[in-house]
One Martini backbone bead per residue (centre of mass of N, CA, C, O) as a GRO file, in nm:
protein
  297
    1UNK     BB    1 -13.583   0.900  -1.149
    2UNK     BB    2 -13.672   0.989  -1.491
    3UNK     BB    3 -13.607   1.084  -1.808
    4UNK     BB    4 -13.667   1.100  -2.125
    5UNK     BB    5 -13.413   0.897  -2.249
    6UNK     BB    6 -13.294   0.925  -1.942
    7UNK     BB    7 -13.069   0.855  -1.697
    8UNK     BB    8 -12.978   0.864  -1.393
    9UNK     BB    9 -12.720   0.927  -1.225
   10UNK     BB   10 -12.523   0.782  -1.022
   11UNK     BB   11 -12.625   0.894  -0.695
   12UNK     BB   12 -12.871   1.118  -0.750
   13UNK     BB   13 -13.059   0.976  -0.590
   14UNK     BB   14 -13.183   1.077  -0.282
   15UNK     BB   15 -13.217   0.742  -0.205
   16UNK     BB   16 -12.932   0.676  -0.228
   17UNK     BB   17 -12.639   0.590  -0.107
   18UNK     BB   18 -12.474   0.835  -0.204
   19UNK     BB   19 -12.671   1.064  -0.114
   20UNK     BB   20 -12.705   0.987   0.184
   21UNK     BB   21 -12.404   1.003   0.258
   22UNK     BB   22 -12.356   1.297   0.174
   23UNK     BB   23 -12.570   1.422   0.363
   24UNK     BB   24 -12.444   1.318   0.624
   25UNK     BB   25 -12.170   1.458   0.597
   26UNK     BB   26 -12.286   1.744   0.604
   27UNK     BB   27 -12.417   1.724   0.882
   28UNK     BB   28 -12.155   1.657   1.043
   29UNK     BB   29 -11.994   1.904   0.961
   30UNK     BB   30 -12.196   2.109   1.088
   31UNK     BB   31 -12.136   1.975   1.383
   32UNK     BB   32 -11.799   1.960   1.387
   33UNK     BB   33 -11.691   1.706   1.229
   34UNK     BB   34 -11.395   1.606   1.094
   35UNK     BB   35 -11.498   1.290   1.019
   36UNK     BB   36 -11.757   1.296   0.839
   37UNK     BB   37 -11.713   1.107   0.593
   38UNK     BB   38 -11.627   0.855   0.743
   39UNK     BB   39 -11.871   0.832   0.934
   40UNK     BB   40 -12.086   0.809   0.715
   41UNK     BB   41 -11.978   0.542   0.596
   42UNK     BB   42 -11.993   0.371   0.852
   43UNK     BB   43 -12.299   0.409   0.900
   44UNK     BB   44 -12.396   0.303   0.628
   45UNK     BB   45 -12.279   0.019   0.641
   46UNK     BB   46 -12.434  -0.053   0.901
   47UNK     BB   47 -12.734   0.018   0.820
   48UNK     BB   48 -12.719  -0.138   0.518
   49UNK     BB   49 -12.532  -0.395   0.510
   50UNK     BB   50 -12.250  -0.303   0.384
   51UNK     BB   51 -11.974  -0.265   0.224
   52UNK     BB   52 -11.747  -0.032   0.145
   53UNK     BB   53 -11.724  -0.124  -0.152
   54UNK     BB   54 -12.029  -0.101  -0.217
   55UNK     BB   55 -12.067   0.192  -0.143
   56UNK     BB   56 -11.870   0.290  -0.372
   57UNK     BB   57 -11.959   0.097  -0.626
   58UNK     BB   58 -12.297   0.142  -0.539
   59UNK     BB   59 -12.459   0.437  -0.519
   60UNK     BB   60 -12.750   0.351  -0.654
   61UNK     BB   61 -12.847   0.212  -0.426
   62UNK     BB   62 -13.167   0.125  -0.263
   63UNK     BB   63 -13.285   0.158   0.022
   64UNK     BB   64 -13.492   0.100   0.256
   65UNK     BB   65 -13.696   0.261   0.465
   66UNK     BB   66 -13.583   0.125   0.721
   67UNK     BB   67 -13.285   0.191   0.661
   68UNK     BB   68 -13.315   0.498   0.646
   69UNK     BB   69 -13.416   0.536   0.934
   70UNK     BB   70 -13.172   0.417   1.075
   71UNK     BB   71 -12.963   0.610   0.960
   72UNK     BB   72 -13.083   0.874   1.069
   73UNK     BB   73 -13.051   0.797   1.369
   74UNK     BB   74 -12.741   0.771   1.366
   75UNK     BB   75 -12.676   1.058   1.269
   76UNK     BB   76 -12.805   1.203   1.506
   77UNK     BB   77 -12.615   1.091   1.719
   78UNK     BB   78 -12.351   1.199   1.593
   79UNK     BB   79 -12.436   1.503   1.585
   80UNK     BB   80 -12.443   1.487   1.915
   81UNK     BB   81 -12.143   1.344   1.972
   82UNK     BB   82 -12.148   1.056   1.962
   83UNK     BB   83 -11.958   0.805   1.959
   84UNK     BB   84 -11.904   0.579   1.712
   85UNK     BB   85 -11.836   0.337   1.894
   86UNK     BB   86 -12.115   0.335   2.039
   87UNK     BB   87 -12.292   0.301   1.789
   88UNK     BB   88 -12.140   0.034   1.681
   89UNK     BB   89 -11.995  -0.131   1.932
   90UNK     BB   90 -11.693  -0.062   1.824
   91UNK     BB   91 -11.319  -0.118   1.831
   92UNK     BB   92 -11.000  -0.072   1.729
   93UNK     BB   93 -10.716  -0.261   1.878
   94UNK     BB   94 -10.431  -0.388   1.785
   95UNK     BB   95 -10.613  -0.537   1.553
   96UNK     BB   96 -10.866  -0.551   1.741
   97UNK     BB   97 -11.197  -0.631   1.785
   98UNK     BB   98 -11.396  -0.433   2.003
   99UNK     BB   99 -11.611  -0.406   2.242
  100UNK     BB  100 -11.842  -0.146   2.341
  101UNK     BB  101 -11.944   0.085   2.603
  102UNK     BB  102 -12.066   0.323   2.832
  103UNK     BB  103 -11.876   0.171   3.059
  104UNK     BB  104 -11.646   0.253   2.857
  105UNK     BB  105 -11.382   0.332   2.717
  106UNK     BB  106 -11.238   0.439   2.432
  107UNK     BB  107 -11.011   0.314   2.253
  108UNK     BB  108 -10.682   0.438   2.188
  109UNK     BB  109 -10.404   0.478   2.002
  110UNK     BB  110 -10.212   0.587   2.237
  111UNK     BB  111 -10.244   0.321   2.415
  112UNK     BB  112 -10.048   0.144   2.244
  113UNK     BB  113  -9.791   0.239   2.392
  114UNK     BB  114  -9.819   0.046   2.629
  115UNK     BB  115  -9.784  -0.211   2.467
  116UNK     BB  116  -9.507  -0.153   2.350
  117UNK     BB  117  -9.358  -0.126   2.623
  118UNK     BB  118  -9.438  -0.399   2.744
  119UNK     BB  119  -9.305  -0.573   2.520
  120UNK     BB  120  -9.021  -0.467   2.562
  121UNK     BB  121  -8.998  -0.561   2.859
  122UNK     BB  122  -9.089  -0.872   2.795
  123UNK     BB  123  -8.873  -0.978   2.583
  124UNK     BB  124  -8.673  -1.130   2.812
  125UNK     BB  125  -8.904  -1.325   2.868
  126UNK     BB  126  -9.090  -1.598   2.971
  127UNK     BB  127  -9.423  -1.624   2.881
  128UNK     BB  128  -9.499  -1.891   3.040
  129UNK     BB  129  -9.454  -1.713   3.331
  130UNK     BB  130  -9.644  -1.478   3.264
  131UNK     BB  131  -9.794  -1.231   3.474
  132UNK     BB  132 -10.088  -1.029   3.424
  133UNK     BB  133 -10.195  -0.692   3.513
  134UNK     BB  134 -10.512  -0.512   3.474
  135UNK     BB  135 -10.585  -0.190   3.566
  136UNK     BB  136 -10.869  -0.089   3.456
  137UNK     BB  137 -10.970  -0.257   3.191
  138UNK     BB  138 -11.252  -0.245   3.070
  139UNK     BB  139 -11.235  -0.388   2.760
  140UNK     BB  140 -10.931  -0.527   2.772
  141UNK     BB  141 -10.716  -0.412   2.572
  142UNK     BB  142 -10.440  -0.456   2.707
  143UNK     BB  143 -10.451  -0.755   2.782
  144UNK     BB  144 -10.536  -0.869   2.498
  145UNK     BB  145 -10.298  -0.760   2.339
  146UNK     BB  146 -10.080  -0.912   2.500
  147UNK     BB  147 -10.192  -1.203   2.461
  148UNK     BB  148 -10.170  -1.194   2.145
  149UNK     BB  149  -9.836  -1.176   2.175
  150UNK     BB  150  -9.845  -1.386   2.438
  151UNK     BB  151  -9.928  -1.718   2.416
  152UNK     BB  152  -9.833  -1.807   2.737
  153UNK     BB  153  -9.977  -1.604   2.880
  154UNK     BB  154 -10.134  -1.455   3.173
  155UNK     BB  155 -10.444  -1.291   3.304
  156UNK     BB  156 -10.567  -0.996   3.490
  157UNK     BB  157 -10.877  -0.817   3.514
  158UNK     BB  158 -10.968  -0.503   3.662
  159UNK     BB  159 -11.279  -0.354   3.797
  160UNK     BB  160 -11.535  -0.146   3.930
  161UNK     BB  161 -11.704  -0.239   3.676
  162UNK     BB  162 -11.933  -0.475   3.586
  163UNK     BB  163 -11.997  -0.381   3.295
  164UNK     BB  164 -11.708  -0.380   3.192
  165UNK     BB  165 -11.651  -0.684   3.246
  166UNK     BB  166 -11.854  -0.789   3.043
  167UNK     BB  167 -11.703  -0.679   2.799
  168UNK     BB  168 -11.428  -0.815   2.846
  169UNK     BB  169 -11.525  -1.108   2.838
  170UNK     BB  170 -11.642  -1.094   2.553
  171UNK     BB  171 -11.375  -1.029   2.413
  172UNK     BB  172 -11.219  -1.277   2.498
  173UNK     BB  173 -11.409  -1.479   2.360
  174UNK     BB  174 -11.396  -1.369   2.063
  175UNK     BB  175 -11.059  -1.398   2.068
  176UNK     BB  176 -10.972  -1.669   2.224
  177UNK     BB  177 -10.882  -1.571   2.554
  178UNK     BB  178 -11.041  -1.696   2.802
  179UNK     BB  179 -10.819  -1.912   2.902
  180UNK     BB  180 -10.608  -1.646   2.985
  181UNK     BB  181 -10.856  -1.466   3.099
  182UNK     BB  182 -10.929  -1.277   3.380
  183UNK     BB  183 -11.205  -1.144   3.589
  184UNK     BB  184 -11.241  -0.866   3.835
  185UNK     BB  185 -11.369  -0.706   4.096
  186UNK     BB  186 -11.197  -0.386   4.151
  187UNK     BB  187 -11.018  -0.140   4.330
  188UNK     BB  188 -10.791  -0.202   4.179
  189UNK     BB  189 -10.597  -0.419   4.407
  190UNK     BB  190 -10.772  -0.489   4.673
  191UNK     BB  191 -10.870  -0.806   4.565
  192UNK     BB  192 -10.563  -0.883   4.526
  193UNK     BB  193 -10.334  -1.168   4.612
  194UNK     BB  194 -10.141  -1.156   4.388
  195UNK     BB  195  -9.856  -1.187   4.172
  196UNK     BB  196  -9.659  -0.998   3.925
  197UNK     BB  197  -9.465  -0.922   3.631
  198UNK     BB  198  -9.707  -0.746   3.493
  199UNK     BB  199  -9.822  -0.404   3.490
  200UNK     BB  200 -10.122  -0.239   3.374
  201UNK     BB  201 -10.233   0.109   3.295
  202UNK     BB  202 -10.514   0.362   3.264
  203UNK     BB  203 -10.538   0.619   3.430
  204UNK     BB  204 -10.690   0.874   3.549
  205UNK     BB  205 -10.580   1.226   3.412
  206UNK     BB  206 -10.801   1.442   3.444
  207UNK     BB  207 -10.838   1.747   3.528
  208UNK     BB  208 -11.091   1.927   3.648
  209UNK     BB  209 -11.015   2.196   3.474
  210UNK     BB  210 -11.022   2.021   3.179
  211UNK     BB  211 -11.312   1.930   3.095
  212UNK     BB  212 -11.409   2.173   2.914
  213UNK     BB  213 -11.181   2.091   2.680
  214UNK     BB  214 -11.316   1.857   2.594
  215UNK     BB  215 -11.457   1.668   2.393
  216UNK     BB  216 -11.782   1.597   2.359
  217UNK     BB  217 -11.751   1.287   2.342
  218UNK     BB  218 -11.618   1.279   2.626
  219UNK     BB  219 -11.775   1.472   2.821
  220UNK     BB  220 -12.077   1.344   2.761
  221UNK     BB  221 -12.015   1.003   2.739
  222UNK     BB  222 -11.789   0.929   2.909
  223UNK     BB  223 -11.672   0.798   3.192
  224UNK     BB  224 -11.570   0.988   3.453
  225UNK     BB  225 -11.428   0.775   3.631
  226UNK     BB  226 -11.215   0.715   3.380
  227UNK     BB  227 -11.096   1.035   3.387
  228UNK     BB  228 -11.067   1.132   3.680
  229UNK     BB  229 -10.773   1.299   3.854
  230UNK     BB  230 -10.852   1.546   3.984
  231UNK     BB  231 -10.717   1.847   4.042
  232UNK     BB  232 -10.418   1.738   3.897
  233UNK     BB  233 -10.446   1.428   3.768
  234UNK     BB  234 -10.291   1.237   4.022
  235UNK     BB  235 -10.463   1.073   4.229
  236UNK     BB  236 -10.449   0.776   4.103
  237UNK     BB  237 -10.142   0.744   4.124
  238UNK     BB  238 -10.122   0.754   4.428
  239UNK     BB  239 -10.309   0.517   4.487
  240UNK     BB  240 -10.165   0.306   4.315
  241UNK     BB  241  -9.873   0.324   4.436
  242UNK     BB  242  -9.951   0.237   4.735
  243UNK     BB  243 -10.038  -0.080   4.613
  244UNK     BB  244  -9.817  -0.221   4.426
  245UNK     BB  245  -9.601  -0.399   4.578
  246UNK     BB  246  -9.803  -0.644   4.655
  247UNK     BB  247  -9.828  -0.719   4.323
  248UNK     BB  248  -9.515  -0.784   4.308
  249UNK     BB  249  -9.261  -0.923   4.179
  250UNK     BB  250  -8.959  -0.973   4.144
  251UNK     BB  251  -8.873  -0.772   3.874
  252UNK     BB  252  -9.102  -0.612   3.808
  253UNK     BB  253  -9.339  -0.442   3.589
  254UNK     BB  254  -9.461  -0.104   3.511
  255UNK     BB  255  -9.730   0.025   3.298
  256UNK     BB  256  -9.819   0.367   3.224
  257UNK     BB  257 -10.034   0.595   3.152
  258UNK     BB  258 -10.003   0.940   3.035
  259UNK     BB  259 -10.024   1.266   3.037
  260UNK     BB  260  -9.972   1.569   2.952
  261UNK     BB  261  -9.696   1.665   3.145
  262UNK     BB  262  -9.665   1.398   3.367
  263UNK     BB  263  -9.394   1.243   3.389
  264UNK     BB  264  -9.247   1.369   3.637
  265UNK     BB  265  -9.474   1.338   3.848
  266UNK     BB  266  -9.512   1.031   3.824
  267UNK     BB  267  -9.223   0.951   3.886
  268UNK     BB  268  -9.219   1.069   4.174
  269UNK     BB  269  -9.441   0.893   4.289
  270UNK     BB  270  -9.311   0.614   4.231
  271UNK     BB  271  -9.032   0.665   4.370
  272UNK     BB  272  -9.172   0.706   4.657
  273UNK     BB  273  -9.231   0.365   4.621
  274UNK     BB  274  -8.981   0.205   4.509
  275UNK     BB  275  -8.992   0.293   4.194
  276UNK     BB  276  -8.810   0.248   3.898
  277UNK     BB  277  -8.733   0.426   3.635
  278UNK     BB  278  -8.687   0.286   3.283
  279UNK     BB  279  -8.912   0.446   3.100
  280UNK     BB  280  -9.016   0.641   2.806
  281UNK     BB  281  -9.298   0.676   2.579
  282UNK     BB  282  -9.398   0.787   2.278
  283UNK     BB  283  -9.616   0.883   2.066
  284UNK     BB  284  -9.700   0.973   1.741
  285UNK     BB  285  -9.693   1.287   1.849
  286UNK     BB  286  -9.442   1.297   2.072
  287UNK     BB  287  -9.577   1.216   2.343
  288UNK     BB  288  -9.562   1.130   2.650
  289UNK     BB  289  -9.746   0.806   2.737
  290UNK     BB  290  -9.530   0.603   2.877
  291UNK     BB  291  -9.440   0.432   3.185
  292UNK     BB  292  -9.157   0.268   3.335
  293UNK     BB  293  -9.130   0.034   3.610
  294UNK     BB  294  -8.941  -0.104   3.881
  295UNK     BB  295  -8.882  -0.314   4.121
  296UNK     BB  296  -8.707  -0.210   4.436
  297UNK     BB  297  -8.658  -0.550   4.575
   0.00000   0.00000   0.00000
């Protein structure tokens, strides 16, 4: 709409990119989302099929009614606290764009600490002979990040969820890593008969009593099976530790993600199974996030 002799300022048309994005950001902020402006821009770029640069540089552009309807539906989902990664169907991890689904956890930046520690441990090895096992692979994020850095290594990802494995296989294919990454259904390593040089995992570590304090995005939408660590948050570490030795080659290393305040307890569990703690690495927030152990045999 214009007034006589005067054009409407760019972005003030209520059906323009700029106005729709601003309204969405206000809606998301009212829903309690801290990243409201960023999420609104991501959803707008996705719904309207434009680049972030065009979104910012051409706020006066008018989407079609169908595009506006699609955008409104996406904003409604995010306002209900559905993770934006599920809405967009993707998440970046270690510089890799990964597909995600509601069968998988959303890869988190702090989990990159496991990759950092694993690469540090693997640094002195010949990656041409390096066999990697990713227990509870989910999207495949840990295994695929490691394979992207170790071009001659090969790996196996296992998960109890067939739907998660479908996502992991698709990610391996999209990233050109399918030739070096295999995937198999298994509850931890129970169906795995091979031995490995490097084992990585992000076990469920949320204690039952802590679920109520989780963000709505996690509590309502992410698979509880991939989060629940039992009464004290350590149940899956006990189960995992009891079967690790038969999966390890001599001098193998295991890198596990840990929750806040769990380093000492997890170390005690692992050392009780003749696995020697060799290091702990903190995430960017300074919290111990990954623990490394070596096979003591």
